[in-house]
N, C-alpha and C positions, 0 to 999 in steps of 0.2 A: 511111512510104510510104503506109500505108492512109489516114491522115488527109489527106494531100495528094490522094489519089485521091477521097476523099469530098468535099473542097472543090471539086475540078474537076467532080464530078458535080452538086453544088449549083449551080455557076456555069452549067453546061450547061442545067439545068432552069429557071433564072431567066428567060430570055427567054420560055419557054412560059408560065410563071406570070404574068409581067407582061403578056404579050399577052392572056391569058385575062381578066385583070382589066380591061384596057383595053376589051375587048369587052363585059364586064359594065357598065362605066361608060357606054358608048355606048347599050347596051340600056336601062339605068336612065334615062338622059337622055331617050331616046325615050319611055319609059313615063311619065316625069314630065311631059313636054310633052303627051302625050295626056290624062293625068289632069287637068292644069290647064286644058287646052283644053275638056274636057268639063264643067268646073265653071262654073256661071254666076256664082259669087260671087267670082271672081278676075279682075282686070283683066289685059290683055295685058302691060303693063309689069311688074306684080308677078310674073306667071308667068315672064317672061324673066329677071328678076333672080334668082328662086329657082333656076331651072335653071342659070343662069350661075354662081351661087355653088357649087352642087354640082359642076358640071363643072370649074370652075377649081381647087377644092381637090382633087378627085380626080386631075386631070391633073398638078397640081404634085406631089402625093404619088407618083404613078407615076414621074415624072421623077426626083424625089429618091431614090426607092427604087432606080431603075436606076443612078444615078450613085454612090450611097453605100449599098450593100446592108447594110452593118453598122450603119448609123445607123437609129434608130427613128423619126426625124422624118418620113420618107416614108410609112411605113405609118400613122402617126398622122394625117397630112393626108388620106390616102386614106380613113381611117375617118370623118373629119369630112365629107368629100364624100358618102360613102355615107349618113351620117345625114341629110344634107340631102335626098337622094332619098327616104329613108323619111319624113321630115317632110312632104314634098309630098303624101303619101298622105292626109293629113288633109282634103284637098279632094275626095276621091273621093265618088261618089254611093253606093257600096256601104258598108253599115254596118260590116261586119267590117274592110274595108280602111281605112275612115276611122278606126276605133278604133286600128288599128296606127299610123297616122300621128299621131294625137293622143298616143299613148303616147311617141312619139319627137319630139314637137313642140319641146320645149326642149333636147333632147339635142345638136343641132348647135351651139347657142350655148355650151354647156359644153365640148364638144369643141374648139371654136375657142379658148376660153380656155385649155384644156389645151395646144393647139398653140402658142399664143403664149408661154406660160410655160415650155414644154419646149424652146424653141429654144436652141441648134442641134442638140442631141444626141438630142432626143426623150424625154429623161428629166427628170423633175422633180427639181431640186436645191434642198435647203433645206426646212425644216419649214413656213415660211409658204406656199410654193407648193403643197406637198402639201395643206395645210389648206384653202386656197382652192378648189382643184380638187375635193377631197373634199366640201366643203359644196355645191359646184355640182352634183355628181353625185347627192347625196342629194336636193337640191331637184328636179332634173330627172327622175330615174329613180324615186326612192323615194316622193316626195310626189305625183307626178302621178297614179298609179293610185288613190291614196287619195282624191284630190279627185274622181275619176270615180266611185268607189264611193259617195261621199257625195252624189252627184247634182249636183255642181258644173257638169257639162257638159249638163244638161238631164234632164228626167224620163224621157225615152225612151232614154237612153243604155244600150247593152247591158251595161255594167259597173256600173250603179247597183244598189247593194244596200241602201242606207239613204237615206231621204228627208230629207236635211238639206242642201238646196241652198245656203243661206246660209253654212253652215260650209264646204261644198265650195268655193264661190267665194272665201271668205276665205282658205282654204288655197292655192288657185291663185294668188291675188294675192300671198300670202306667198312662194310659189315665185318669182314674177317679181321681187319686191323683193329676195329673197335673192340671186338670180343677178345682179341689177343691182348689189348691194353688192359681191359678190365680183369682179365685172368692174371696178368702180372701184378696189377694192383691188389688183387685178392691174395696173392702170395705175400705181399708186403703186410696186408692186414692180418693174415694168419700168423706171420712172424711176430708182429707187434703184440697180438693177443698172447702168444706163447711166452714172450719175454715178460709181459705184465703178470701172467699167471704163474710164472716159475716153471720148474721142471715138472712134467706130467707125473701123476701119482703112479701109474702103472706103465710098464714098458710097452705093453700092447697099445696103450693110448698114445704114447709117444710115436710109435711106428705109424699109427693111423694118421696122426696129424702130419707127420713127415710125408706120408703118401698123398695127403691132400695138396701140400705145397708142390711136390714133384709132379703130380698130375696136372696142376694148373700151369706149371712151367712148360710141360710138354704140349698142352693145348695151345699155348701162345706160340711155341716154336712151330707146331704143325700148321697153324693158320698163316704165320708169316711166310713159311716156305711155300704154302699153297698160293700165296699172292704173287711171290716173285718167281715161283717155278724152279725148275732145275732137275737134273737127272736123279738127285738124291731124294726126291719127294716120296717115292714108294717106300724106301727104307725108313725115312722119318715117320711116315704115316703108320707103319707097322709097330715101330718102337713106341710111338705115342699111344697107340691103342693099347698096347701091352701094359704100359705104365699106368694109364688111366684105369685099367681094370684091377689094379692092386688095391685100391681103396676099399671096395666091398669085401675083398678077401681079408684085409686087415681088420675091418669092422667085425666080420664073423669070427675071426680069431679072438678078438677082444671079448665078444659075447661068450665064446666057449671058455675063455679063461675065467670070466666071472662065474660061469656055471660050475666050473671045477672048483673055484674058491668056495662056492656055497656048499658043494658036496664035502669039503674038508671041514665043515663045521662040526661033524661028528668027532674028528680028532681033537677039536677045540674042547668039546665037552669032556673027553677023557682027560685032557691036560688040566682043565680047570678043576676036575674032581680031586686032583692032588693038592688043591688049595695052595698054589705057589705064593710066595711072599709078594711077588710083583705081578699083579694081574695085567698090567699094561703090556708086558712083553708078548704073551700069547695072543692077546686081542690085536695087537699091532700086526703080528704075523698073519692072523686070520684075515684081517682087512687089507693087508698089503700096504699099510701106511706106517712107516717108521716114526712119523711125527705125532702119532696118536698120544693123547693125554687123557687120563681118567680122573674125573672129579667126583666127589661124594657129597651128597646133600645131608647136612646135619640139622635136623629140625630144632634141637635144643639151642643151637647157636644161630639158627636161621641164616646159614651161610654155606657156601661151597668150599670144600677143602681138598687138598691133595692127599696122597696116601699117608703122608707123615702128619696129617692133621693141621697143616698150615692153611689159613683161609686164603682163597683165591676168588677171582671174578670170572664169569663166563666171557670169552673173547668177543670183541666187537669187530674183528678183522673179517672183511668179506671173503678172504681166501680160506678162512677156517669156518667149519660148520659144527653144529652141536646136535647130537642125537640123545634125547632123554630116555632113560630106562626107568620105568615106573613099576610099582608093585602095589596092587589094591588102590590104584588111582593116585598114589603118592610118589613123588620122585625119589629114586634111590641113588642114582648115579647119572653122570653125563659123559658121553664120549665126545671129545674134542678132536675132530679129524679134518683132513683135507676136504674142501668143498666139492671136489670132483667125485667123492664117494656118494654124494646125493643122487647121482645118476644110477647108482646100484642099490636101490632101496631093498631089493630082495636080500642081498648080502648083508646089509646093515640090520635088517629085521631078524635074519637068522642068527647073526652073531649076538645081537642084543638079547634075543630069547635064550640062547645058550648060556650067556654070561649073567643072566639076571640073578640067579641064586648065589653064584660066587661073588658077584658085586655087592649083594646084600651083606655077605660075610665081610667083604672088604670095607664096606661102609661102617660096619660095627667096629672093625679094627681101627679105621680112621677116626671114628668117634672116640674110641678108647685112647688113641694117641693124642687127640685134641684135649681130652680131659687130663692126660698126663702132662701135656705141654702147659695147660692152664695151671695145674698144680705146681709144676716146676717154677713157673713164673710167679705164682702166688707165694711160694716158699721163699724165692729169691727176694721178693718185695718185702716180706715180713722180716727176713734177716737184715736187709738193707735198712728198713725202718728202725729195727732194734739197734743196729750199729750207729745210726744217726742219733738215736736217743742216748746211747752210751757216750758218744762224743759230746753231746750237749751237757750231760751230767758231769763228764770229766772237766769241761770248760768251766761249768758253774762252781764245781768244787775248787778248781785251781784259782779262779778269779774271785771267788767269794769267800768260802769258809777258810781256805788256807791263808789267804791274804789277811783276813781278820785275826786269825790265830797268831800269825807272825807279828802283826801290829801290836796285839795284846802282849806278846812276849817281850817286844821292845819296850813297851810302856812299863812293864814290870821290872825290866832291867834298869830303866831310868829311876823308878821308884826305889829300887833296892840300893842304888848308888847314893840316893839322897838320905837314906836312913843310916847315918854313921853310928849313932849311939845305941840303937835298938837292935841287938843281935838276934833276939827271938823273932822279931818281925822280918829281918833279913833272911833268916833260915826258912820261914814259911814262904816268903816270896821266891826263894830259890827252889823250893819244892814245887811251887805252883808252875814255875818256868819249866821244870823237868816234866811235869804232867803235860804241859802244852807241847813240849817237844815230842813226847811220846804220842800224843794225839795227832800231831802233824805227820809223824812217820806212818801211823796207821791210816790216816786220811790219804796220804800219798799212795799207799798200797792199794787202798780202795779205788782211788782215781785211776791208778795204773791198771788195775783189773778191769775197770770199765772200758778204758781205751788207752792204749800206750801212746802217749804224745810223742815219744821218741821215734815211733814207727812213722808217723805222718811227717815228722820233721827231717829225719835222717835216713829212713829206709829200713828194709827188712834186715840186712846184715848187721847194722849197728844195734837195732832193737833186740836181735837174738843174742848178740854179745852181752848186752845189758842183762838179758834174761838169764844167760848162762852164769854170769858173775854173781847173781843173787840166788842161784839154785842151792838147795840144801845138800847137794853132793857134787863131787867133781864131774864136770861135763866137758867132753871133747867135741868141739864144734868145728864143722867144715861147711863153708858156704861158697858156692860157685854160681854166681849170677852175672848176666850180661848187662845189667842195669836195673833201673826201677821197673817194677811191674804195676799192674792195675791195683788200685788201693784195696779192692775187695779180695783179690788174690793174696796180697801181702798180709792183710788182716787175718784171713783164714789160715795161712801158713803159720803166722805168729801164734794164734790160739791153739793150733795143733801141738806146737812145741810147748807152749805154756801149760796147757792142760795135761800133757803127757808127763812133763817134769813134775808137776804138782802131784799127779797120781803116783809117780815113782817115789817121791819124798814121803808120801803118806802111807802107802801100802806095800811097796815092792821090797823094802829092806835091802836095797841095792847098794853096792859100793861105788859104782860109777855109771855114767850114762854117755851115750854117743848120739850126737845130733848131726845129721847130714842133710843139706839143702842144695839141690842141683837143678839146673835148667838145661833141658835137652829135648830136641824134636818138638818144640812148641809146647812142652809141658813142664811143670814144676813138680819135682819129686821131693817130698819131705819124709825123712825117716828118723825115728827116735827108738833107740835100742838100750835096754838096761840088762844088768847081770843079776837081777833080783830073783825072788822066789816064783815069779810068774803067777798064772791063774787069774789074770785080770777078767773082770765080768764085762763082757762085750755087749750083753743084752740088757741086764737089769740096771747098770749104771747110767745115770742121766748125763754124766760128763762125756763119755765116748759117744753116746747117741746124739748129743747136741753137736759134737764135732762132726759126726757123719752127716747130719742135716746141713750144717754150714758148708761142708765140702761138696755134697751132692747138689746143693742149690746152685753151685757154680759149674755144674756138669762135670764134677770131679768124682773121685772114688777114694774111700777110706777103708783100709784093711788092717786087721789086727791078728798077729800070730802070738799065741801065748800057751804055755804048758807049765805044769807044776814043776818048779825047780830049775827051769831053763830060761827064765827071764821073759820079757815081753818085747815084741817089735811092732811098732805102729808105723804104717806107711800111708801117706796121702799123695794122690796125684791130682794136680789142678791144671787146667788149661791156662797158658800164659796169655790172657787176653785183657 
């Protein structure tokens, strides 16, 4: 409770603090303008650029500090702007004030390097960045007063202690070259980070990073030209100052874009009220992240799934971030987005709040699809298990009972041949052999109904020809296949034809039937048409319902058209997988 009260007190004092700092920035800007105006060695364009750089960095720092008080980037930009005001004092006509300005003359450039390399958190990450900034501060803060003490800034300088102007000037030029070198190294570091992180999420962010690199290049060019001199130095100086001032403008433009994106959340609420089938698309537009993915938490399955109910895992890629959306303390969904969006927590929170109810609906839909997927898989497994059991029974009948009956028929034939004188016994044996033959035919029909061995051995076309040949009515058969299909597909197609012909023979009173099997566009289409009386029961009959279950278990579809007196048409579509 005390910690919460302390945070509230800090937030209450923050407007006063930032307001005071804004007043100081305005005062410093006014003072800088007066100082530069009083100096005869500074052109009006140069003076405006110097003040503009200081004001822009200070203003951007204040805005960033206001919006993200826990981020160090705002105070760091404000410090860079303040150093610019201090550097402007080097044009003062008062020796003491001018000396302070000369001591801070190179500090703004190093602070700008620090700002660029510390984006977006305000903290330097990695040893190379810390090393570059450290070398820059040593050159700008440590070596500058030494050069003054050696007389590098003139014999009348207040800080001159030793009369070694050549050494002092050499040291000063070394400072400039050192800061130029670390600036170019900073450009390489920014380029490496951008290549490793991929394309920036927002266009404004890409422009900001580009302005960082371009600003560091111009700092390096400015300092190198300053060392070697030349008539082009004033032009290079103005161009460099103008380019360096682009970074805070790009930063403020990015903040404005993020603010406008948050105001567009109202449009997102209206769009989500329509309950679109794909919630990912409007959320991706609101966040400006085309790579956004939405996962749903299904407590019953204890797993994350996508919109189609397929289980997935939360990503472990550091370039991707996860924002959980909870309701009553329980997770509902997760937004998988670009890690750069973590710097826009206000936008993420606004979008998450707006999408919470719609995502709850989406989660229920994903859960329903998961149940459907589980049911589909369960039905497919049941049918596959039944088919395996049918194959096992067919093999047992073929290898067991049928073979024993055949052997018994042969034994009876041999016994009949040995009974030459007993005609009555031979007659009874012949009758027994006839009964065995009838039993064998019935047994073969039963085995064929369990699983058609000809289908496994020779394929669907040959199996259908055998089926048509045994049909109780004339059948016109047309088969167009590119080759063998998956066994489950062939078995389903076979039973569609088998069951349809059996129904026609029992109930249709038809004169003929037509069977068509064709493969096209990755699907197998099976049609059975008769010219009977029609009126087939598509709901109450277990045969057609069983066929529908078998076909749908393979992600297919079975349709039946029937009317009294106009025959029946059965069509099955199966994926050729």
